[in-house]
C-alpha positions as CSV (number, residue, x, y, z in Angstrom):
1,M,92.7,-38.3,85.4
2,S,90.6,-41.4,85.5
3,Q,87.0,-41.7,87.2
4,S,87.9,-42.5,90.6
5,D,90.2,-39.5,90.8
6,P,88.1,-37.2,93.2
7,D,89.3,-33.8,91.9
8,F,88.0,-35.7,88.3
9,R,84.4,-36.0,90.1
10,T,84.6,-32.9,91.6
11,R,85.5,-31.4,88.2
12,K,82.8,-33.1,86.4
13,I,80.4,-32.3,89.3
14,A,81.3,-28.9,88.4
15,A,80.8,-29.3,84.5
16,Y,77.6,-30.5,85.0
17,T,76.1,-28.1,87.2
18,G,77.4,-25.3,86.7
19,T,78.9,-24.2,89.5
20,D,82.8,-23.4,91.2
21,I,84.9,-26.8,92.1
22,D,84.7,-25.4,95.6
23,T,80.9,-25.5,95.5
24,A,80.5,-28.3,93.6
25,G,83.9,-30.5,96.4
26,R,80.9,-29.3,99.1
27,A,77.8,-30.5,98.0
28,F,79.4,-34.1,97.0
29,D,80.9,-34.0,100.7
30,E,77.6,-33.4,102.0
31,L,75.8,-35.8,99.2
32,L,78.2,-38.6,100.7
33,K,77.4,-37.9,104.1
34,I,73.4,-38.0,103.5
35,L,74.2,-41.4,101.9
36,D,76.4,-42.6,104.7
37,E,73.9,-41.3,107.1
38,Y,71.0,-43.6,105.0
39,S,73.3,-46.4,104.5
40,K,73.7,-46.9,107.8
41,K,70.1,-46.6,108.6
42,F,69.3,-49.3,105.9
43,Y,71.7,-51.6,107.3
44,D,70.2,-51.5,111.4
45,L,66.6,-51.3,109.9
46,H,67.6,-54.7,107.3
47,K,69.8,-56.0,110.5
48,R,66.0,-55.8,112.9
49,F,64.4,-57.5,110.4
50,I,67.1,-60.2,110.4
51,D,66.7,-60.1,113.8
52,D,63.2,-60.3,114.4
53,S,62.1,-62.4,111.6
54,L,64.6,-65.2,112.7
55,A,63.2,-64.7,116.0
56,G,59.6,-64.7,114.9
57,K,58.6,-61.6,116.0
58,E,55.7,-59.7,115.2
59,N,58.5,-56.4,114.9
60,A,59.7,-57.8,111.4
61,L,56.3,-56.7,109.6
62,K,57.6,-53.1,111.4
63,A,60.7,-53.2,110.3
64,E,60.0,-54.4,106.8
65,F,57.6,-51.2,106.9
66,S,60.2,-48.5,108.4
67,A,62.6,-50.0,105.3
68,K,60.4,-49.3,102.6
69,N,60.1,-46.3,103.7
70,L,63.6,-45.8,104.3
71,A,64.0,-47.1,100.2
72,F,61.0,-44.5,99.2
73,E,63.2,-41.3,100.9
74,I,66.7,-42.6,99.7
75,S,64.6,-42.9,95.9
76,H,63.8,-39.5,96.3
77,L,67.1,-37.3,97.1
């Protein structure tokens, strides 16, 4: 079994958290959904920041502030 094997990860999460494999699998899937959502938000904010910066808009500062807030949220998941 390799660490890239999804079953290996699920078993490892189940062992670490003391839950059954089904619960660990659902929790892992939910975590991936949350991370994907935050990743998309961060990408959109980053793209807006770059676009606004290149255009010389004041919105670049707002986008940077939003990106920092998003990074803070992610770090406290």
